C-alpha positions as CSV (number, residue, x, y, z in Angstrom):
1,M,24.8,61.2,-63.3
2,K,22.3,63.8,-62.0
3,K,19.4,61.2,-62.6
4,L,21.2,58.6,-61.0
5,R,21.8,60.6,-58.0
6,N,18.3,61.9,-57.9
7,A,16.7,58.3,-58.5
8,F,18.4,57.0,-55.1
9,P,18.1,59.1,-52.1
10,G,20.7,58.8,-49.6
11,A,20.8,55.6,-47.7
12,A,19.6,53.5,-50.8
13,R,22.1,55.4,-53.0
14,L,25.0,54.0,-50.3
15,L,23.5,50.5,-50.4
16,L,23.3,50.4,-53.7
17,L,27.0,51.2,-54.1
18,T,28.1,49.0,-51.7
19,A,26.7,46.1,-53.4
20,L,27.9,47.2,-56.5
21,F,31.4,47.2,-54.8
22,S,31.1,43.9,-53.1
23,C,29.9,42.5,-56.6
24,L,33.3,44.0,-58.1
25,L,35.7,43.3,-55.7
26,A,34.7,39.4,-55.2
27,V,34.9,39.3,-59.4
28,L,38.0,40.9,-59.2
29,A,39.3,38.3,-56.6
30,F,38.0,35.7,-58.5
31,A,39.9,36.8,-61.9
32,S,43.1,36.8,-60.2
33,D,42.5,33.1,-58.8
34,A,41.7,32.0,-62.4
35,G,45.1,32.4,-63.7
36,T,46.1,29.3,-61.5
37,G,44.5,27.1,-63.6
38,S,41.8,25.9,-61.2
39,S,38.0,26.7,-62.4
40,V,36.2,29.0,-60.0
41,D,32.4,29.2,-59.5
42,I,31.9,32.4,-59.4
43,T,28.2,32.0,-59.1
44,G,28.4,29.9,-56.1
45,E,30.9,31.8,-54.4
46,L,29.0,35.2,-54.3
47,V,26.2,33.0,-52.9
48,K,28.1,32.0,-50.2
49,A,29.6,35.6,-49.3
50,F,26.5,37.0,-49.7
51,Q,24.8,34.6,-47.4
52,S,27.7,35.2,-45.3
53,I,27.1,38.7,-45.0
54,A,23.4,38.8,-44.7
55,D,24.1,35.8,-41.3
56,M,26.4,38.7,-40.1
57,M,24.1,41.3,-40.5
58,I,20.9,39.4,-39.0
59,S,23.3,38.5,-35.8
60,T,24.3,41.8,-35.7
61,I,20.7,43.1,-35.5
62,F,19.6,40.6,-33.3
63,A,22.7,41.5,-30.8
64,T,21.9,45.0,-31.0
65,V,18.0,45.3,-31.0
66,P,17.5,44.6,-27.2
67,V,20.0,47.6,-26.5
68,V,18.3,50.0,-29.0
69,M,14.8,49.0,-27.5
70,S,15.9,50.0,-24.0
71,V,17.3,53.2,-24.9
72,M,14.4,54.1,-27.0
73,S,11.7,53.5,-24.8
74,A,13.5,55.4,-22.0
75,L,13.6,58.4,-24.2
76,L,10.0,57.6,-25.2
77,A,9.1,57.5,-21.4
78,V,11.0,61.0,-20.9
79,Q,8.9,62.4,-24.0
80,F,5.5,61.4,-22.8
81,G,6.8,62.5,-19.2
82,I,7.6,65.8,-19.7
83,R,3.9,66.0,-22.1
84,F,2.3,65.1,-19.0
85,F,3.4,67.3,-16.5
86,K,3.4,70.2,-18.9
87,R,-0.6,69.3,-19.5
88,F,-1.2,69.9,-15.8
89,A,1.4,72.8,-15.5
90,K,-1.0,74.8,-17.5
């Protein structure tokens, strides 16, 4: 277990566990559907689910990037301003 924990740093481990749980939950949901007598295409459903997740992630990124860029540029301007005035204060 330590080898696995050390092989993936924090963010990668979280992403890996999230993907693993997503797959397992999808398979469990389809397993409960299989008892109804209908055949379920697990591969197609997983592809649709992951495509939906990817679309949501991309739309979230596109929605937040302008806000994040404005905040980061303001912080960067403050840092450069402090450095600029410290240079002349010496």
